[in-house]
N, C-alpha and C positions, 0 to 999 in steps of 0.2 A: 427435848431440854438440851440447850446447847450452852457450854459454860467456857468462860475463858480463863485460861492459867497462865501465871506469869512468872518467868524466873530470868536471872541474869546467866550468862554465859562466862564460867570460870575459865582461869588461865590453865588449869590441869585438865580440862576437858578438850582442849584443842592438840592439834598435832603438830609437826614441825613447821607446818607452811602456817600456822595460825587458824586454822580452820578445824571447827567443831569435827572430831573423829566420828564417824559414821554410827559405831556403836552405842554412842551415847544417847542417840536418839530414842532407842529403845527405854532407856533408863527415864529419860523425859517424859516419855509415854506412860509409863508406870506411876511418876509423881502425880502427872495431870488426870490420871486414872482413880488412883486413891483420893485426890481432893474431891473430884466429882463425885465420887461415890458417896464420901463421906458429906458432902453438902446435899446430897440428894437421900439422906436419912439411910443410907444402907452401907456404914462403913465396912472396911474389911473385917476390923476386930469384932464388931458386932456379929458379923456374920459367922466367924470362927468361933465364937463363943457359943453360937447354935449347932454348930459343927457342920457348918456349910463351908466346902473350899471351892475354890472359883481357878482351877489352872488353867495356864495359857496353853491353848493348842496351835497357835500358829502368830506370827506377827508379819508385817509387811512395811516396808517403806519405799516411797519415792520422792527423790532428791532432787529438787529443782533450782535451790540458789544456796551456796554456802552462808554459814554463820560463822562468826568471828570472836574471839575475847572481847569482852566489853559491850558484846550485842544485848539488847534484851528480847527476848523471845514471850509471845504469847502463843498457846496451844489451844485450839477451840476444840472442844472434846463433846462428843455425842454417843448416845449409843445408836447404832444403825438397825440392828435388828435382835429380836429376843424371841426365841421358841419356847422359853419355859424351862429349857433345859439349857441350850446355848445363846451365847450373844456376841455380837461383835459391836467393839468401840471404834468409831472414828474419830483421826487426829488429823488437825490442818496447824501447821505450826508458822506463824508470822513474824518478820523483824518487824518489832514493835515502831522502831525508828523510819523505817522505808515503807511500811506495808504490805510488804512483799510476801507471797506464798512462797517458802523455802522449803516444806517438807510436807508430805501427804502420807497418812499412814492407816492400819487397821491393826488390831489384835482380836483374836478369836479365842473365846472361853467358853467354860462350861461350869455348871454347879454339879460338885458331887458332893457325897458325905464324907467323913472324915476315912472312911477305906478307901476312897476315891472312886465309887460307886456312882453312876449316874443319878440326879436327883432333880426330879420333876418338881419345880417351884408350885406351880399352880395346885398340885395335889397335897404337898406336905410343907408349905409354906405360902399359902394363898395372899398375906399381907405383903410379903416381899414380891410376891409375882404381880401383883396389881401396881405397887412400886415402879418395879421395871417396867412394866406396859407403858405407864405414864411418862416415862424417860425415853420412849422410843421416837425419835424424829421421822415423821413422815413426809 
């Protein structure tokens, strides 16, 4: 499953040159990921109510084109890989007005219990496991 998340660029997200500061893309990724999981019936609040945590293991970005104040971006979000314990979310950030691909990125996560011990979703939460498997883009 791929999903488009749309947002406008705010002035405070830009630097002195009027370009979105690179660190903000990590926040944009999180916004898109949270909406993606919510729309996929696995919102963070539901997972956390069950004692399931999903810490970030790593994040990467490749900047291809700048985005500025007033632009609208669309973030294509998808699950690239899922092992039952770890998963990778892929992001492609497009400028809505030009259609240009501006940023590509990934975030790596794992599922843990509330004590941050790895959690095998297939064994402990087969319904959530099946839902995540259905989200992986092949």
